[in-house]
N, CA, C, O and the ligand as a Tripos MOL2 file, in Angstrom:
@<TRIPOS>MOLECULE
protein
  277   275    70     0     0
PROTEIN
NO_CHARGES

@<TRIPOS>ATOM
      1 N         109.2490   66.5210   83.4220 N.3       1 MET1
      2 CA        108.6060   67.8460   83.2530 C.3       1 MET1
      3 C         107.7580   68.1410   84.7710 C.2       1 MET1
      4 O         106.9140   67.3670   85.2240 O.2       1 MET1
      5 N         108.1130   69.2040   85.3130 N.am      2 ALA2
      6 CA        107.3190   69.3620   86.5660 C.3       2 ALA2
      7 C         106.1320   70.3310   86.3350 C.2       2 ALA2
      8 O         106.2880   71.4860   85.9400 O.2       2 ALA2
      9 N         104.8980   69.7490   86.6230 N.am      3 ARG3
     10 CA        103.8260   70.5180   86.1890 C.3       3 ARG3
     11 C         103.4830   71.3670   87.4120 C.2       3 ARG3
     12 O         103.5480   71.0050   88.5860 O.2       3 ARG3
     13 N         103.1320   72.4780   86.9730 N.am      4 LYS4
     14 CA        102.7760   73.5720   88.1980 C.3       4 LYS4
     15 C         101.4200   73.4890   88.4520 C.2       4 LYS4
     16 O         100.5710   73.5840   87.5660 O.2       4 LYS4
     17 N         101.1570   73.2980   89.7340 N.am      5 PRO5
     18 CA         99.8880   73.1270   90.0750 C.3       5 PRO5
     19 C          99.0110   74.2780   90.0700 C.2       5 PRO5
     20 O          99.3730   75.3180   90.6200 O.2       5 PRO5
     21 N          97.7300   74.1670   89.4130 N.am      6 VAL6
     22 CA         96.9100   75.3160   89.2730 C.3       6 VAL6
     23 C          96.2280   75.8280   90.6380 C.2       6 VAL6
     24 O          95.5050   75.0440   91.2530 O.2       6 VAL6
     25 N          96.4100   76.9150   91.0400 N.am      7 VAL7
     26 CA         95.8020   77.4020   92.2210 C.3       7 VAL7
     27 C          94.5140   78.1860   91.8100 C.2       7 VAL7
     28 O          94.4160   78.9010   90.8130 O.2       7 VAL7
     29 N          93.5620   77.9450   92.7180 N.am      8 LYS8
     30 CA         92.2890   78.5850   92.4890 C.3       8 LYS8
     31 C          91.7450   79.4830   93.5990 C.2       8 LYS8
     32 O          91.5790   79.1300   94.7660 O.2       8 LYS8
     33 N          91.4990   80.6450   93.1060 N.am      9 LEU9
     34 CA         91.1380   81.7240   94.2470 C.3       9 LEU9
     35 C          89.9360   82.4880   93.5980 C.2       9 LEU9
     36 O          89.6100   82.5100   92.4110 O.2       9 LEU9
     37 N          89.3420   83.1290   94.7050 N.am     10 ASP10
     38 CA         88.2120   83.9140   94.2080 C.3      10 ASP10
     39 C          88.7260   85.4380   93.7750 C.2      10 ASP10
     40 O          89.5410   86.0570   94.4580 O.2      10 ASP10
     41 N          88.2250   85.8830   92.7230 N.am     11 CYS11
     42 CA         88.4960   87.1920   92.4160 C.3      11 CYS11
     43 C          88.1690   88.1780   93.4320 C.2      11 CYS11
     44 O          86.9790   88.2330   93.7410 O.2      11 CYS11
     45 N          89.0440   89.0390   94.0700 N.am     12 PRO12
     46 CA         88.8430   89.9360   95.0420 C.3      12 PRO12
     47 C          87.6690   90.9160   94.7590 C.2      12 PRO12
     48 O          87.0500   91.4590   95.6740 O.2      12 PRO12
     49 N          87.4060   91.1050   93.4920 N.am     13 THR13
     50 CA         86.5040   92.2610   93.1280 C.3      13 THR13
     51 C          85.0240   91.4070   93.0280 C.2      13 THR13
     52 O          84.0900   91.7920   93.7310 O.2      13 THR13
     53 N          84.8860   90.4480   92.2890 N.am     14 CYS14
     54 CA         83.4840   89.7240   92.0840 C.3      14 CYS14
     55 C          83.3780   88.5010   92.5940 C.2      14 CYS14
     56 O          82.3600   87.8340   92.4080 O.2      14 CYS14
     57 N          84.3690   88.0730   93.2710 N.am     15 LYS15
     58 CA         84.3930   86.5280   93.9280 C.3      15 LYS15
     59 C          84.1360   85.4110   92.8980 C.2      15 LYS15
     60 O          83.7070   84.2980   93.1990 O.2      15 LYS15
     61 N          84.4400   85.8190   91.6640 N.am     16 LYS16
     62 CA         84.4370   84.7000   90.6660 C.3      16 LYS16
     63 C          85.7820   83.7780   90.8660 C.2      16 LYS16
     64 O          86.8370   84.2990   91.2290 O.2      16 LYS16
     65 N          85.6820   82.5490   90.6370 N.am     17 PRO17
     66 CA         86.7960   81.6680   91.0220 C.3      17 PRO17
     67 C          87.7340   81.7740   89.7150 C.2      17 PRO17
     68 O          87.3500   81.6560   88.5510 O.2      17 PRO17
     69 N          89.0400   82.0210   90.1570 N.am     18 VAL18
     70 CA         89.8740   82.3740   89.0920 C.3      18 VAL18
     71 C          91.2470   81.2380   89.1220 C.2      18 VAL18
     72 O          91.6410   80.8500   90.2220 O.2      18 VAL18
     73 N          91.7490   80.8760   88.1820 N.am     19 GLU19
     74 CA         92.9270   80.0850   88.2540 C.3      19 GLU19
     75 C          94.2670   80.7210   88.1200 C.2      19 GLU19
     76 O          94.4520   81.8010   87.5610 O.2      19 GLU19
     77 N          95.0870   80.0690   88.6050 N.am     20 SER20
     78 CA         96.5660   80.9270   88.7610 C.3      20 SER20
     79 C          97.0920   81.0470   87.2480 C.2      20 SER20
     80 O          97.8830   81.9460   86.9630 O.2      20 SER20
     81 N          96.6530   80.1530   86.3040 N.am     21 ARG21
     82 CA         97.2060   80.3490   85.0060 C.3      21 ARG21
     83 C          96.5070   81.3950   84.2520 C.2      21 ARG21
     84 O          96.6950   81.4850   83.0390 O.2      21 ARG21
     85 N          95.6400   82.2720   84.9300 N.am     22 ASP22
     86 CA         94.9110   83.0960   84.2430 C.3      22 ASP22
     87 C          95.9810   84.3620   84.2060 C.2      22 ASP22
     88 O          96.8470   84.5270   85.0660 O.2      22 ASP22
     89 N          95.7850   85.1750   83.1300 N.am     23 ALA23
     90 CA         96.8330   86.2160   82.7650 C.3      23 ALA23
     91 C          96.5700   87.2630   84.0200 C.2      23 ALA23
     92 O          97.5460   87.8340   84.5090 O.2      23 ALA23
     93 N          95.3040   87.4970   84.5110 N.am     24 ASP24
     94 CA         94.8920   88.6850   85.2720 C.3      24 ASP24
     95 C          94.7470   88.0570   86.5590 C.2      24 ASP24
     96 O          94.1080   88.7220   87.3750 O.2      24 ASP24
     97 N          95.2430   86.7870   86.9960 N.am     25 PHE25
     98 CA         95.3170   86.1960   88.4050 C.3      25 PHE25
     99 C          95.9360   87.1980   89.2740 C.2      25 PHE25
    100 O          96.9540   87.7280   88.8290 O.2      25 PHE25
    101 N          95.4860   87.5860   90.5130 N.am     26 PRO26
    102 CA         94.3110   86.7500   91.2460 C.3      26 PRO26
    103 C          92.9500   87.4610   90.6920 C.2      26 PRO26
    104 O          91.9230   87.1570   91.2980 O.2      26 PRO26
    105 N          92.8500   88.2670   89.7360 N.am     27 PHE27
    106 CA         91.6930   88.7730   89.3420 C.3      27 PHE27
    107 C          91.1480   88.0130   88.0990 C.2      27 PHE27
    108 O          91.9220   87.4110   87.3540 O.2      27 PHE27
    109 N          89.7630   88.0480   87.8780 N.am     28 CYS28
    110 CA         89.3060   87.2370   86.7480 C.3      28 CYS28
    111 C          89.4730   87.8900   85.3680 C.2      28 CYS28
    112 O          89.4980   87.3040   84.2860 O.2      28 CYS28
    113 N          89.5850   89.2370   85.6050 N.am     29 SER29
    114 CA         89.6770   89.9320   84.2310 C.3      29 SER29
    115 C          90.6700   91.2170   84.6730 C.2      29 SER29
    116 O          91.1490   91.3810   85.7950 O.2      29 SER29
    117 N          90.8450   92.0430   83.5610 N.am     30 GLU30
    118 CA         91.5040   93.2130   83.6110 C.3      30 GLU30
    119 C          90.6670   94.3910   84.3800 C.2      30 GLU30
    120 O          91.1170   95.2910   85.0890 O.2      30 GLU30
    121 N          89.5270   94.1540   84.0810 N.am     31 ARG31
    122 CA         88.4650   95.0900   84.6080 C.3      31 ARG31
    123 C          88.2450   94.9910   86.0260 C.2      31 ARG31
    124 O          87.9710   96.0100   86.6610 O.2      31 ARG31
    125 N          88.3420   93.8000   86.6250 N.am     32 CYS32
    126 CA         88.2810   93.5730   87.9640 C.3      32 CYS32
    127 C          89.6530   94.2120   88.6810 C.2      32 CYS32
    128 O          89.6060   94.7770   89.7730 O.2      32 CYS32
    129 N          90.6390   94.0730   88.0580 N.am     33 ARG33
    130 CA         91.8730   94.5670   88.4300 C.3      33 ARG33
    131 C          91.8030   95.8740   88.8080 C.2      33 ARG33
    132 O          92.0690   96.3320   89.9200 O.2      33 ARG33
    133 N          91.3730   96.5520   87.6740 N.am     34 LEU34
    134 CA         91.2290   97.9940   87.5570 C.3      34 LEU34
    135 C          90.3530   98.4090   88.7210 C.2      34 LEU34
    136 O          90.7320   99.3660   89.3960 O.2      34 LEU34
    137 N          89.3180   97.8460   89.0030 N.am     35 ILE35
    138 CA         88.3750   98.2060   89.8680 C.3      35 ILE35
    139 C          88.9320   98.1350   91.2870 C.2      35 ILE35
    140 O          88.5950   98.9740   92.1220 O.2      35 ILE35
    141 N          89.8190   97.0990   91.5850 N.am     36 ASP36
    142 CA         90.4050   97.1320   92.8040 C.3      36 ASP36
    143 C          91.4880   98.2190   92.8080 C.2      36 ASP36
    144 O          91.5810   98.8540   93.8590 O.2      36 ASP36
    145 N          92.1820   98.4850   91.9780 N.am     37 LEU37
    146 CA         93.2210   99.6410   91.9480 C.3      37 LEU37
    147 C          92.3420  100.8710   92.2560 C.2      37 LEU37
    148 O          92.7460  101.7510   93.0170 O.2      37 LEU37
    149 N          91.2880  100.9160   91.7310 N.am     38 GLY38
    150 CA         90.4610  102.1760   91.8380 C.3      38 GLY38
    151 C          89.9660  102.3450   93.1740 C.2      38 GLY38
    152 O          89.6830  103.4570   93.6190 O.2      38 GLY38
    153 N          89.8540  101.3320   93.8000 N.am     39 LYS39
    154 CA         89.5150  101.2520   95.3700 C.3      39 LYS39
    155 C          90.6120  102.0660   96.0380 C.2      39 LYS39
    156 O          90.3400  102.9280   96.8740 O.2      39 LYS39
    157 N          91.8250  101.7920   95.6690 N.am     40 TRP40
    158 CA         93.0220  102.2750   96.3290 C.3      40 TRP40
    159 C          92.8810  103.8360   96.0900 C.2      40 TRP40
    160 O          92.9200  104.6550   97.0090 O.2      40 TRP40
    161 N          92.6990  104.1790   94.6540 N.am     41 ALA41
    162 CA         92.9190  105.5980   94.2430 C.3      41 ALA41
    163 C          91.8850  106.4500   95.0050 C.2      41 ALA41
    164 O          92.1340  107.5970   95.3770 O.2      41 ALA41
    165 N          90.7030  105.8200   95.2170 N.am     42 SER42
    166 CA         89.4600  106.6670   95.6480 C.3      42 SER42
    167 C          89.4760  106.6440   97.1380 C.2      42 SER42
    168 O          88.5480  107.1380   97.7770 O.2      42 SER42
    169 N          90.5920  106.0380   97.7570 N.am     43 GLY43
    170 CA         90.7520  106.2060   99.2600 C.3      43 GLY43
    171 C          90.0050  105.2510   99.9420 C.2      43 GLY43
    172 O          89.7630  105.4630  101.1300 O.2      43 GLY43
    173 N          89.5630  104.1600   99.3670 N.am     44 ALA44
    174 CA         88.8350  103.1810  100.0900 C.3      44 ALA44
    175 C          89.6670  102.4340  101.3030 C.2      44 ALA44
    176 O          89.1640  102.1310  102.3840 O.2      44 ALA44
    177 N          90.8650  102.2260  100.9660 N.am     45 TYR45
    178 CA         91.9320  101.8690  101.9810 C.3      45 TYR45
    179 C          92.5250  103.1820  102.3390 C.2      45 TYR45
    180 O          93.3140  103.8200  101.6420 O.2      45 TYR45
    181 N          92.0310  103.5340  103.5680 N.am     46 VAL46
    182 CA         92.6790  104.7470  104.1970 C.3      46 VAL46
    183 C          93.8470  104.4330  105.1700 C.2      46 VAL46
    184 O          93.7240  103.7920  106.2140 O.2      46 VAL46
    185 N          94.9070  104.9290  104.7270 N.am     47 ILE47
    186 CA         96.2460  104.7320  105.6810 C.3      47 ILE47
    187 C          96.0670  105.7490  106.7460 C.2      47 ILE47
    188 O          95.9910  106.9700  106.6090 O.2      47 ILE47
    189 N          96.0100  105.0140  107.8690 N.am     48 SER48
    190 CA         95.6560  105.9140  109.0660 C.3      48 SER48
    191 C          97.0270  106.8540  109.4220 C.2      48 SER48
    192 O          98.1160  106.3630  109.7180 O.2      48 SER48
    193 N          96.7870  108.0870  109.3450 N.am     49 SER49
    194 CA         97.7660  109.0810  109.8200 C.3      49 SER49
    195 C          98.1920  108.9450  110.9650 C.2      49 SER49
    196 O          97.4230  108.4280  111.7760 O.2      49 SER49
    197 N          99.3250  109.2900  111.3420 N.am     50 PRO50
    198 CA         99.6520  109.2890  112.8370 C.3      50 PRO50
    199 C          98.9280  110.5350  113.7430 C.2      50 PRO50
    200 O          98.9170  111.6990  113.3410 O.2      50 PRO50
    201 N          98.4780  110.2100  114.7030 N.am     51 THR51
    202 CA         97.7880  111.2830  115.4020 C.3      51 THR51
    203 C          98.6960  112.4760  115.8610 C.2      51 THR51
    204 O          99.6970  112.4210  116.5740 O.2      51 THR51
    205 N          98.1050  113.5620  115.2810 N.am     52 ARG52
    206 CA         99.2270  114.7330  115.7740 C.3      52 ARG52
    207 C          98.9540  115.1540  117.1100 C.2      52 ARG52
    208 O          97.8300  115.3270  117.5820 O.2      52 ARG52
    209 N         100.1210  115.3200  117.7340 N.am     53 ASP53
    210 CA         99.8950  115.7950  119.0090 C.3      53 ASP53
    211 C          99.4100  117.3370  119.0440 C.2      53 ASP53
    212 O         100.2090  118.1900  118.6550 O.2      53 ASP53
    213 N          98.1730  117.7110  119.4820 N.am     54 VAL54
    214 CA         97.5630  118.8890  119.4280 C.3      54 VAL54
    215 C          97.7310  119.4650  120.8970 C.2      54 VAL54
    216 O          97.0740  119.1340  121.8830 O.2      54 VAL54
    217 N          98.8310  120.4690  120.8240 N.am     55 SER55
    218 CA         99.1730  121.1270  121.9920 C.3      55 SER55
    219 C          98.7320  122.5330  121.9090 C.2      55 SER55
    220 O          99.2260  123.2520  121.0400 O.2      55 SER55
    221 N          97.7730  123.0350  122.8000 N.am     56 ASP56
    222 CA         97.4010  124.1650  122.6460 C.3      56 ASP56
    223 C          98.3480  125.2010  123.1620 C.2      56 ASP56
    224 O          98.6480  125.1830  124.3560 O.2      56 ASP56
    225 N          98.8840  126.1790  122.2870 N.am     57 SER57
    226 CA         99.7820  127.0000  122.7090 C.3      57 SER57
    227 C          99.0960  128.2890  123.3990 C.2      57 SER57
    228 O          99.7240  129.3480  123.4150 O.2      57 SER57
    229 N          97.9260  128.2100  123.9150 N.am     58 VAL58
    230 CA         97.2600  129.4120  124.2920 C.3      58 VAL58
    231 C          97.5400  129.4870  125.6460 C.2      58 VAL58
    232 O          97.3580  128.5810  126.4590 O.2      58 VAL58
    233 N          98.0080  130.6390  125.8800 N.am     59 PRO59
    234 CA         98.6240  131.0440  127.3510 C.3      59 PRO59
    235 C          97.4240  131.1160  128.3060 C.2      59 PRO59
    236 O          96.4610  131.8260  128.0150 O.2      59 PRO59
    237 N          97.4540  130.4760  129.3150 N.am     60 ASP60
    238 CA         96.4820  130.4780  130.2160 C.3      60 ASP60
    239 C          96.1640  131.8860  130.8640 C.2      60 ASP60
    240 O          97.0630  132.5740  131.3470 O.2      60 ASP60
    241 N          94.9080  132.2570  130.8480 N.am     61 SER61
    242 CA         94.5960  133.6640  131.2480 C.3      61 SER61
    243 C          94.9460  133.6560  132.7590 C.2      61 SER61
    244 O          94.3760  132.9180  133.5620 O.2      61 SER61
    245 N          95.8680  134.4780  133.0630 N.am     62 ARG62
    246 CA         96.1930  134.6730  134.4850 C.3      62 ARG62
    247 C          95.4130  135.7070  135.4020 C.2      62 ARG62
    248 O          95.4100  136.8790  135.0270 O.2      62 ARG62
    249 N          94.8780  135.4340  136.3490 N.am     63 GLN63
    250 CA         94.1310  136.2790  136.9430 C.3      63 GLN63
    251 C          94.8760  137.3620  137.6500 C.2      63 GLN63
    252 O          95.3830  137.2010  138.7600 O.2      63 GLN63
    253 N          94.9270  138.5600  136.9110 N.am     64 THR64
    254 CA         95.6920  139.5750  137.6280 C.3      64 THR64
    255 C          94.9700  140.1580  138.5930 C.2      64 THR64
    256 O          93.9260  140.7410  138.3000 O.2      64 THR64
    257 N          95.3670  140.0940  139.7280 N.am     65 THR65
    258 CA         94.6640  140.8080  140.8470 C.3      65 THR65
    259 C          94.7780  142.3270  140.8110 C.2      65 THR65
    260 O          95.8760  142.8790  140.8850 O.2      65 THR65
    261 N          93.7820  142.9090  140.7110 N.am     66 SER66
    262 CA         93.6840  144.2710  140.5700 C.3      66 SER66
    263 C          93.8360  144.8990  141.8880 C.2      66 SER66
    264 O          93.1800  144.4990  142.8500 O.2      66 SER66
    265 N          94.7500  145.9520  141.9790 N.am     67 ASP67
    266 CA         94.9720  146.4710  143.3360 C.3      67 ASP67
    267 C          93.7600  147.3100  143.5970 C.2      67 ASP67
    268 O          93.3990  148.2070  142.8350 O.2      67 ASP67
    269 N          93.1070  146.9610  144.7780 N.am     68 GLU68
    270 CA         92.1470  147.4020  145.4650 C.3      68 GLU68
    271 C          92.4720  148.3160  146.5040 C.2      68 GLU68
    272 O          93.2180  147.9500  147.4130 O.2      68 GLU68
    273 N          91.9790  149.5080  146.4720 N.am     69 GLU69
    274 CA         92.4620  150.4990  147.6960 C.3      69 GLU69
    275 C          91.2260  150.8600  148.5600 C.2      69 GLU69
    276 O          91.3510  151.5960  149.5390 O.2      69 GLU69
    277 ZN         86.2740   89.6530   88.8810 Zn       70 ZN70
@<TRIPOS>BOND
     1     1     2 1
     2     2     3 1
     3     3     4 2
     4     3     5 am
     5     5     6 1
     6     6     7 1
     7     7     8 2
     8     7     9 am
     9     9    10 1
    10    10    11 1
    11    11    12 2
    12    11    13 am
    13    13    14 1
    14    14    15 1
    15    15    16 2
    16    15    17 am
    17    17    18 1
    18    18    19 1
    19    19    20 2
    20    19    21 am
    21    21    22 1
    22    22    23 1
    23    23    24 2
    24    23    25 am
    25    25    26 1
    26    26    27 1
    27    27    28 2
    28    27    29 am
    29    29    30 1
    30    30    31 1
    31    31    32 2
    32    31    33 am
    33    33    34 1
    34    34    35 1
    35    35    36 2
    36    35    37 am
    37    37    38 1
    38    38    39 1
    39    39    40 2
    40    39    41 am
    41    41    42 1
    42    42    43 1
    43    43    44 2
    44    43    45 am
    45    45    46 1
    46    46    47 1
    47    47    48 2
    48    47    49 am
    49    49    50 1
    50    50    51 1
    51    51    52 2
    52    51    53 am
    53    53    54 1
    54    54    55 1
    55    55    56 2
    56    55    57 am
    57    57    58 1
    58    58    59 1
    59    59    60 2
    60    59    61 am
    61    61    62 1
    62    62    63 1
    63    63    64 2
    64    63    65 am
    65    65    66 1
    66    66    67 1
    67    67    68 2
    68    67    69 am
    69    69    70 1
    70    70    71 1
    71    71    72 2
    72    71    73 am
    73    73    74 1
    74    74    75 1
    75    75    76 2
    76    75    77 am
    77    77    78 1
    78    78    79 1
    79    79    80 2
    80    79    81 am
    81    81    82 1
    82    82    83 1
    83    83    84 2
    84    83    85 am
    85    85    86 1
    86    86    87 1
    87    87    88 2
    88    87    89 am
    89    89    90 1
    90    90    91 1
    91    91    92 2
    92    91    93 am
    93    93    94 1
    94    94    95 1
    95    95    96 2
    96    95    97 am
    97    97    98 1
    98    98    99 1
    99    99   100 2
   100    99   101 am
   101   101   102 1
   102   102   103 1
   103   103   104 2
   104   103   105 am
   105   105   106 1
   106   106   107 1
   107   107   108 2
   108   107   109 am
   109   109   110 1
   110   110   111 1
   111   111   112 2
   112   111   113 am
   113   113   114 1
   114   114   115 1
   115   115   116 2
   116   115   117 am
   117   117   118 1
   118   118   119 1
   119   119   120 2
   120   119   121 am
   121   121   122 1
   122   122   123 1
   123   123   124 2
   124   123   125 am
   125   125   126 1
   126   126   127 1
   127   127   128 2
   128   127   129 am
   129   129   130 1
   130   130   131 1
   131   131   132 2
   132   131   133 am
   133   133   134 1
   134   134   135 1
   135   135   136 2
   136   135   137 am
   137   137   138 1
   138   138   139 1
   139   139   140 2
   140   139   141 am
   141   141   142 1
   142   142   143 1
   143   143   144 2
   144   143   145 am
   145   145   146 1
   146   146   147 1
   147   147   148 2
   148   147   149 am
   149   149   150 1
   150   150   151 1
   151   151   152 2
   152   151   153 am
   153   153   154 1
   154   154   155 1
   155   155   156 2
   156   155   157 am
   157   157   158 1
   158   158   159 1
   159   159   160 2
   160   159   161 am
   161   161   162 1
   162   162   163 1
   163   163   164 2
   164   163   165 am
   165   165   166 1
   166   166   167 1
   167   167   168 2
   168   167   169 am
   169   169   170 1
   170   170   171 1
   171   171   172 2
   172   171   173 am
   173   173   174 1
   174   174   175 1
   175   175   176 2
   176   175   177 am
   177   177   178 1
   178   178   179 1
   179   179   180 2
   180   179   181 am
   181   181   182 1
   182   182   183 1
   183   183   184 2
   184   183   185 am
   185   185   186 1
   186   186   187 1
   187   187   188 2
   188   187   189 am
   189   189   190 1
   190   190   191 1
   191   191   192 2
   192   191   193 am
   193   193   194 1
   194   194   195 1
   195   195   196 2
   196   195   197 am
   197   197   198 1
   198   198   199 1
   199   199   200 2
   200   199   201 am
   201   201   202 1
   202   202   203 1
   203   203   204 2
   204   203   205 am
   205   205   206 1
   206   206   207 1
   207   207   208 2
   208   207   209 am
   209   209   210 1
   210   210   211 1
   211   211   212 2
   212   211   213 am
   213   213   214 1
   214   214   215 1
   215   215   216 2
   216   215   217 am
   217   217   218 1
   218   218   219 1
   219   219   220 2
   220   219   221 am
   221   221   222 1
   222   222   223 1
   223   223   224 2
   224   223   225 am
   225   225   226 1
   226   226   227 1
   227   227   228 2
   228   227   229 am
   229   229   230 1
   230   230   231 1
   231   231   232 2
   232   231   233 am
   233   233   234 1
   234   234   235 1
   235   235   236 2
   236   235   237 am
   237   237   238 1
   238   238   239 1
   239   239   240 2
   240   239   241 am
   241   241   242 1
   242   242   243 1
   243   243   244 2
   244   243   245 am
   245   245   246 1
   246   246   247 1
   247   247   248 2
   248   247   249 am
   249   249   250 1
   250   250   251 1
   251   251   252 2
   252   251   253 am
   253   253   254 1
   254   254   255 1
   255   255   256 2
   256   255   257 am
   257   257   258 1
   258   258   259 1
   259   259   260 2
   260   259   261 am
   261   261   262 1
   262   262   263 1
   263   263   264 2
   264   263   265 am
   265   265   266 1
   266   266   267 1
   267   267   268 2
   268   267   269 am
   269   269   270 1
   270   270   271 1
   271   271   272 2
   272   271   273 am
   273   273   274 1
   274   274   275 1
   275   275   276 2
@<TRIPOS>SUBSTRUCTURE
     1 MET1         2 RESIDUE 1 A MET
     2 ALA2         6 RESIDUE 1 A ALA
     3 ARG3        10 RESIDUE 1 A ARG
     4 LYS4        14 RESIDUE 1 A LYS
     5 PRO5        18 RESIDUE 1 A PRO
     6 VAL6        22 RESIDUE 1 A VAL
     7 VAL7        26 RESIDUE 1 A VAL
     8 LYS8        30 RESIDUE 1 A LYS
     9 LEU9        34 RESIDUE 1 A LEU
    10 ASP10       38 RESIDUE 1 A ASP
    11 CYS11       42 RESIDUE 1 A CYS
    12 PRO12       46 RESIDUE 1 A PRO
    13 THR13       50 RESIDUE 1 A THR
    14 CYS14       54 RESIDUE 1 A CYS
    15 LYS15       58 RESIDUE 1 A LYS
    16 LYS16       62 RESIDUE 1 A LYS
    17 PRO17       66 RESIDUE 1 A PRO
    18 VAL18       70 RESIDUE 1 A VAL
    19 GLU19       74 RESIDUE 1 A GLU
    20 SER20       78 RESIDUE 1 A SER
    21 ARG21       82 RESIDUE 1 A ARG
    22 ASP22       86 RESIDUE 1 A ASP
    23 ALA23       90 RESIDUE 1 A ALA
    24 ASP24       94 RESIDUE 1 A ASP
    25 PHE25       98 RESIDUE 1 A PHE
    26 PRO26      102 RESIDUE 1 A PRO
    27 PHE27      106 RESIDUE 1 A PHE
    28 CYS28      110 RESIDUE 1 A CYS
    29 SER29      114 RESIDUE 1 A SER
    30 GLU30      118 RESIDUE 1 A GLU
    31 ARG31      122 RESIDUE 1 A ARG
    32 CYS32      126 RESIDUE 1 A CYS
    33 ARG33      130 RESIDUE 1 A ARG
    34 LEU34      134 RESIDUE 1 A LEU
    35 ILE35      138 RESIDUE 1 A ILE
    36 ASP36      142 RESIDUE 1 A ASP
    37 LEU37      146 RESIDUE 1 A LEU
    38 GLY38      150 RESIDUE 1 A GLY
    39 LYS39      154 RESIDUE 1 A LYS
    40 TRP40      158 RESIDUE 1 A TRP
    41 ALA41      162 RESIDUE 1 A ALA
    42 SER42      166 RESIDUE 1 A SER
    43 GLY43      170 RESIDUE 1 A GLY
    44 ALA44      174 RESIDUE 1 A ALA
    45 TYR45      178 RESIDUE 1 A TYR
    46 VAL46      182 RESIDUE 1 A VAL
    47 ILE47      186 RESIDUE 1 A ILE
    48 SER48      190 RESIDUE 1 A SER
    49 SER49      194 RESIDUE 1 A SER
    50 PRO50      198 RESIDUE 1 A PRO
    51 THR51      202 RESIDUE 1 A THR
    52 ARG52      206 RESIDUE 1 A ARG
    53 ASP53      210 RESIDUE 1 A ASP
    54 VAL54      214 RESIDUE 1 A VAL
    55 SER55      218 RESIDUE 1 A SER
    56 ASP56      222 RESIDUE 1 A ASP
    57 SER57      226 RESIDUE 1 A SER
    58 VAL58      230 RESIDUE 1 A VAL
    59 PRO59      234 RESIDUE 1 A PRO
    60 ASP60      238 RESIDUE 1 A ASP
    61 SER61      242 RESIDUE 1 A SER
    62 ARG62      246 RESIDUE 1 A ARG
    63 GLN63      250 RESIDUE 1 A GLN
    64 THR64      254 RESIDUE 1 A THR
    65 THR65      258 RESIDUE 1 A THR
    66 SER66      262 RESIDUE 1 A SER
    67 ASP67      266 RESIDUE 1 A ASP
    68 GLU68      270 RESIDUE 1 A GLU
    69 GLU69      274 RESIDUE 1 A GLU
    70 ZN70       277 GROUP 0 **** ****
């Protein structure tokens, strides 16, 4: 029988040590898992949007030389 080694990690939410055999691994509890998911939902992790090329389509004002007589 090969025994599975127990991995210990810190809960990403509350930094509490969690073992890999825990049902909510790597979180210590479902609550912490939901909190972490909530971070994604609330936009804590912002996915950087590609910078839009802002090209001003404003025609440059041409200096119309008025006819002077
Ligand atoms: Zn936790």
